[in-house]
C-alpha positions as CSV (number, residue, x, y, z in Angstrom):
1,X,84.6,182.2,66.4
2,X,83.6,178.7,64.0
3,X,85.1,178.6,60.2
4,X,81.8,178.4,57.7
5,X,81.7,176.7,54.9
6,X,80.4,176.8,51.7
7,X,78.5,179.6,49.8
8,X,75.9,181.5,51.1
9,X,73.2,179.9,48.9
10,X,74.0,176.4,49.4
11,X,74.1,177.4,53.5
12,X,70.4,178.5,53.0
13,X,69.6,175.3,52.1
14,X,67.0,173.6,54.3
15,X,67.1,169.8,53.5
16,X,64.2,168.3,51.6
17,X,62.1,166.2,54.1
18,X,60.9,162.6,53.1
19,X,57.5,161.2,54.7
20,X,57.7,160.0,57.3
21,X,58.6,156.0,57.2
22,X,57.2,153.7,59.2
23,X,59.7,152.6,61.5
24,X,59.8,156.2,63.1
25,X,56.0,156.4,63.9
26,X,55.5,153.3,65.5
27,X,58.8,154.3,67.8
28,X,57.6,157.3,68.5
29,X,53.9,156.9,69.2
30,X,54.8,153.5,70.5
31,X,52.5,151.4,67.9
32,X,53.1,148.2,66.1
33,X,54.1,148.5,62.8
34,X,52.2,145.9,61.4
35,X,49.1,148.4,61.6
36,X,50.5,151.5,60.6
37,X,49.0,153.1,57.7
38,X,51.4,155.1,55.2
39,X,49.9,157.3,52.6
40,X,52.5,160.6,53.0
41,X,55.0,159.5,49.7
42,X,52.5,158.9,46.9
43,X,53.9,155.1,46.9
44,X,52.4,152.5,44.9
45,X,50.2,150.4,47.1
46,X,50.5,147.4,44.9
47,X,54.6,147.7,46.0
48,X,56.8,146.6,43.0
49,X,55.4,144.5,40.3
50,X,56.2,140.4,40.3
51,X,58.0,140.9,37.0
52,X,60.2,143.4,38.2
53,X,61.0,141.0,41.8
54,X,61.8,137.9,39.4
55,X,64.2,140.2,36.9
56,X,66.0,141.6,40.1
57,X,65.9,138.0,41.5
58,X,68.8,137.4,37.8
59,X,70.3,140.2,38.6
60,X,71.6,139.5,41.5
61,X,74.6,136.7,41.2
62,X,76.4,140.2,39.0
63,X,76.3,142.6,42.1
64,X,79.8,141.8,41.9
65,X,80.4,143.8,39.1
66,X,79.3,147.4,38.2
67,X,76.8,148.4,36.1
68,X,76.6,149.4,32.8
69,X,77.4,153.1,32.8
70,X,75.0,153.5,30.0
71,X,72.3,151.7,30.6
72,X,72.3,149.9,27.1
73,X,69.2,147.2,28.0
74,X,66.9,149.8,29.4
75,X,68.0,152.1,27.1
76,X,66.5,150.0,24.6
77,X,63.5,149.2,26.3
78,X,62.6,153.7,26.7
79,X,63.8,154.0,23.0
80,X,61.3,151.5,21.9
81,X,58.5,152.4,24.5
82,X,58.8,156.4,23.3
83,X,60.2,155.9,19.7
84,X,63.5,158.0,20.1
85,X,67.0,157.5,19.4
86,X,69.0,155.6,22.7
87,X,71.3,159.0,22.8
88,X,68.0,161.4,23.6
89,X,67.4,159.6,26.8
90,X,68.8,160.0,30.2
91,X,69.2,157.6,33.2
92,X,68.5,159.0,36.4
93,X,68.7,157.9,39.9
94,X,64.8,158.7,40.3
95,X,63.4,161.7,38.4
96,X,64.7,163.8,40.8
97,X,68.3,163.2,39.5
98,X,67.1,164.6,36.7
99,X,65.9,167.4,37.8
100,X,68.6,168.5,40.2
101,X,71.2,167.0,36.6
102,X,69.6,169.9,34.8
103,X,70.0,172.6,37.1
104,X,73.9,172.3,37.5
105,X,73.9,172.0,33.6
106,X,72.1,175.1,32.4
107,X,72.3,177.3,35.5
108,X,75.2,179.3,36.9
109,X,74.7,181.7,39.4
110,X,72.6,184.2,39.5
111,X,70.4,183.8,36.6
112,X,66.8,182.4,37.0
113,X,64.4,180.0,37.1
114,X,61.3,180.0,37.0
115,X,58.5,177.4,38.2
116,X,55.2,178.0,40.1
117,X,53.8,178.3,43.6
118,X,52.7,175.7,45.2
119,X,55.3,173.0,42.9
120,X,57.9,170.1,43.9
121,X,59.9,171.5,46.0
122,X,62.9,169.9,44.6
123,X,62.7,172.6,41.7
124,X,63.9,175.3,44.8
125,X,66.1,173.1,46.4
126,X,68.1,172.4,43.3
127,X,67.6,176.1,42.2
128,X,69.3,176.6,45.2
129,X,72.4,173.9,45.6
130,X,73.4,175.6,42.2
131,X,73.2,180.1,43.2
132,X,70.6,180.4,40.9
133,X,67.7,183.6,41.6
134,X,64.2,181.5,41.8
135,X,61.5,183.2,40.2
136,X,58.0,182.1,42.2
137,X,55.0,182.5,40.0
138,X,51.8,182.6,42.0
139,X,49.7,179.7,41.9
140,X,46.5,180.1,39.5
141,X,43.7,178.1,41.1
142,X,46.4,176.0,42.3
143,X,48.4,174.8,40.1
144,X,50.6,176.5,37.3
145,X,49.8,180.0,35.2
146,X,51.4,179.4,32.1
147,X,50.6,183.2,30.7
148,X,52.5,184.4,33.8
149,X,55.2,181.5,33.8
150,X,55.9,182.8,30.3
151,X,55.6,186.9,31.4
152,X,58.4,185.6,34.4
153,X,61.0,184.6,31.7
154,X,64.1,187.4,31.4
155,X,66.8,187.7,29.8
156,X,68.7,185.5,32.3
157,X,65.9,183.2,32.9
158,X,68.0,179.6,31.7
159,X,65.5,177.5,33.1
160,X,61.5,176.8,33.7
161,X,59.8,173.5,35.6
162,X,56.8,172.4,34.7
163,X,54.9,169.6,36.8
164,X,52.1,167.8,34.8
165,X,50.6,166.7,36.8
166,X,51.5,168.8,40.1
167,X,52.6,167.7,43.3
168,X,52.1,168.5,45.9
169,X,48.2,170.0,44.8
170,X,47.5,167.4,41.9
171,X,45.9,170.0,39.1
172,X,46.3,169.2,35.4
173,X,47.4,171.3,32.4
174,X,45.5,170.3,29.0
175,X,47.9,169.8,26.2
176,X,47.3,172.9,24.3
177,X,48.1,175.5,27.0
178,X,51.8,173.3,27.2
179,X,52.1,173.5,23.7
180,X,51.4,177.1,23.6
181,X,53.7,177.7,26.0
182,X,56.2,175.9,24.4
183,X,55.6,177.8,21.5
184,X,56.6,180.8,23.1
185,X,59.8,179.8,25.2
186,X,62.6,181.6,24.0
187,X,65.0,179.3,22.4
188,X,68.2,179.6,25.2
189,X,65.5,178.8,28.2
190,X,65.0,174.4,28.5
191,X,62.2,173.2,29.6
192,X,61.5,170.7,31.7
193,X,58.1,169.0,31.9
194,X,58.3,166.8,35.3
195,X,55.5,164.1,34.3
196,X,56.1,161.9,37.5
197,X,52.1,161.0,37.8
198,X,51.4,161.3,33.7
199,X,50.7,157.4,33.8
200,X,48.3,158.0,36.6
201,X,46.3,159.9,33.7
202,X,43.1,158.6,32.2
203,X,43.3,157.8,28.4
204,X,41.5,160.7,27.5
205,X,43.7,163.5,29.1
206,X,47.1,161.3,27.8
207,X,48.9,163.6,25.0
208,X,52.5,162.7,23.5
209,X,54.7,165.2,24.6
210,X,57.4,162.8,22.9
211,X,56.6,164.6,20.1
212,X,57.1,168.1,21.7
213,X,60.7,166.5,22.7
214,X,60.7,166.3,18.5
215,X,60.3,170.3,17.7
216,X,61.7,171.8,20.4
217,X,65.6,171.2,21.2
218,X,65.3,172.9,24.4
219,X,62.9,170.8,26.0
220,X,63.1,168.2,28.9
221,X,60.7,165.9,30.0
222,X,61.3,163.5,33.3
223,X,59.8,160.5,34.3
224,X,60.0,158.3,36.6
225,X,59.4,154.7,37.6
226,X,58.9,155.2,41.6
227,X,54.8,156.0,41.1
228,X,52.6,153.9,38.8
229,X,55.5,151.1,38.5
230,X,55.9,150.9,42.2
231,X,59.4,151.0,41.6
232,X,60.1,153.7,44.5
233,X,63.3,152.1,46.5
234,X,64.5,151.2,43.9
235,X,65.6,155.4,42.8
236,X,65.2,154.7,38.8
237,X,64.2,157.6,36.4
238,X,65.3,159.2,33.4
239,X,65.1,161.7,30.9
240,X,64.2,162.5,27.0
241,X,65.7,165.8,25.2
242,X,67.2,166.2,22.2
243,X,71.3,165.3,22.0
244,X,72.0,169.5,22.6
245,X,70.5,168.7,26.0
246,X,71.2,165.2,27.0
247,X,74.8,165.0,26.1
248,X,75.1,168.0,29.0
249,X,73.1,166.1,31.2
250,X,75.6,162.9,30.7
251,X,78.7,165.0,30.9
252,X,78.0,165.7,34.6
253,X,76.0,162.9,35.5
254,X,77.9,160.5,38.1
255,X,79.2,157.0,36.7
256,X,76.9,154.6,37.3
257,X,74.1,156.3,38.8
258,X,71.6,153.7,37.9
259,X,72.6,150.3,40.2
260,X,72.0,146.9,38.3
261,X,69.4,145.7,40.3
262,X,67.2,149.2,39.4
263,X,68.3,148.9,35.6
264,X,66.7,144.9,35.5
265,X,63.4,146.0,37.4
266,X,63.2,149.1,35.7
267,X,63.4,146.9,32.0
268,X,60.8,144.3,33.4
269,X,58.4,147.2,34.6
270,X,58.2,148.7,31.6
271,X,57.1,145.9,29.8
272,X,54.5,145.1,32.2
273,X,51.0,146.9,31.1
274,X,49.2,144.7,33.1
275,X,50.1,146.2,36.2
276,X,49.9,149.5,34.8
277,X,46.6,149.0,34.0
278,X,46.1,147.6,37.6
279,X,47.9,150.5,39.3
280,X,45.7,153.1,37.2
281,X,42.3,151.2,38.4
282,X,43.2,151.3,42.2
283,X,44.0,155.4,42.1
284,X,41.2,155.9,40.3
285,X,38.6,153.6,42.9
286,X,40.7,155.5,45.5
287,X,40.3,158.6,44.3
288,X,36.8,158.5,44.3
289,X,36.7,156.9,48.0
290,X,38.4,159.5,49.2
291,X,37.0,162.7,47.7
292,X,33.4,160.8,48.4
293,X,34.8,160.6,52.4
294,X,36.0,164.5,52.0
295,X,32.2,165.2,50.7
296,X,30.6,163.7,53.0
297,X,32.9,165.6,55.8
298,X,32.2,169.2,54.5
299,X,36.3,169.1,53.5
300,X,37.4,171.1,50.9
301,X,39.5,169.3,48.2
302,X,41.8,170.4,45.0
303,X,41.0,168.0,41.9
304,X,43.7,165.9,41.6
305,X,45.2,163.8,38.5
306,X,47.8,162.1,40.4
307,X,47.9,159.4,43.1
308,X,47.1,161.8,45.8
309,X,44.2,164.5,47.0
310,X,45.5,167.7,48.8
311,X,42.5,168.6,51.5
312,X,41.9,171.5,53.7
313,X,42.3,170.4,57.3
314,X,40.8,173.5,59.0
315,X,40.4,176.9,59.2
316,X,43.6,177.8,61.2
317,X,46.8,178.0,60.2
318,X,47.7,175.4,63.0
319,X,45.4,172.8,61.6
320,X,47.1,170.6,59.0
321,X,49.8,170.2,62.3
322,X,47.2,169.7,64.6
323,X,45.2,167.1,62.5
324,X,48.4,165.2,61.2
325,X,49.5,164.6,64.7
326,X,46.5,163.7,65.5
327,X,46.6,160.8,62.5
328,X,50.2,159.9,63.5
329,X,48.6,159.1,67.0
330,X,46.1,157.2,65.0
331,X,49.4,155.0,63.0
332,X,48.4,157.2,59.8
333,X,50.7,158.4,57.8
334,X,49.9,161.8,55.9
335,X,52.3,164.3,54.5
336,X,51.9,168.2,56.0
337,X,52.0,170.8,53.4
338,X,53.0,174.0,56.0
339,X,56.6,173.8,54.1
340,X,54.9,174.7,50.7
341,X,53.0,177.6,51.8
342,X,49.5,175.4,52.8
343,X,49.7,174.9,56.4
344,X,45.9,174.2,56.9
345,X,46.1,171.7,54.6
346,X,47.4,167.8,54.4
347,X,48.3,165.6,51.2
348,X,47.4,161.9,51.5
349,X,48.4,159.5,48.8
350,X,46.2,157.0,47.5
351,X,46.2,153.2,49.0
352,X,44.6,150.2,49.2
353,X,40.6,150.0,49.9
354,X,41.1,148.8,53.5
355,X,44.1,151.9,54.1
356,X,41.7,154.7,52.7
357,X,38.9,153.1,54.8
358,X,41.5,153.1,57.6
359,X,42.4,157.2,57.4
360,X,38.5,158.3,56.4
361,X,37.8,156.7,60.0
362,X,40.6,158.1,61.6
363,X,40.3,161.4,59.9
364,X,36.1,161.8,60.9
365,X,37.8,161.1,65.0
366,X,40.3,163.4,64.7
367,X,37.9,166.4,63.4
368,X,34.3,164.9,65.3
């Protein structure tokens, strides 16, 4: 009889599945890597900013030494940008690290974590990893139903995850609705406002979540440099909260969790407003290109405020997997979302104009 190690709730975890790498698709289908278009992982199609590349080259000379565990210079950049004290900042190995740190810091086995149906898969993984009880609230128009989420909060709730914009559906919650929610959440519940795609919001939709952090000691805002800032491969993110939260996060985060190259690149990227503007513009243009094509093909899609679009590939539950496979055969990588309970749908990241065009052409061929 084999020995089973670890608690049941850890063994029950289904490991996170990222978007298929280009090299894997090339091997599997015998394709030329150079001709494959990857639109699966919400990466910035512009790649990394040149400013970050130069900063990394300058930092290479110190790679024989450990990075600054406290990230002093990076924190100074973040505090200058967001107007908060450095002790309000927690650095993460991607914002994913911040989400998991929050679960480990605030949730004990059996305690509840509230999040929405069709929200980021890591919320469920982080909850399971600490033995928490998932309180999954049914989605409203593919997004968060904040009133229902508030009703789901109980005496044993310790954490609420809210993604705005939401991944994988792309939905957006207006600022006044979030403000109303925060004013009603019990003070013993930590709210994580995951703003991984915030930089893609149109100017008229932008809001000041840091002002809410100043008002609510139980609010943690997480950000990433993997999307609009183009640093996905370096894994760099951060959280902003009052010291009652950040002190605990910093007690349990791994020493040196953000490497030297990532810190140097992040400082440069955060100061590169021109690159951020270009990223937002190419995303807005690509969104129009994709959604106009979906409309022409009479395909249902969810209006998105991030750098991706969720669309219905067919009417039967095998549609998503079937269309995804045919796209892979043609060298187009998108993201199936069957693991989110949406087997009819696929998510496509917004790429460069020529990448979007290649996807549209392949999709038309598959659906013909």
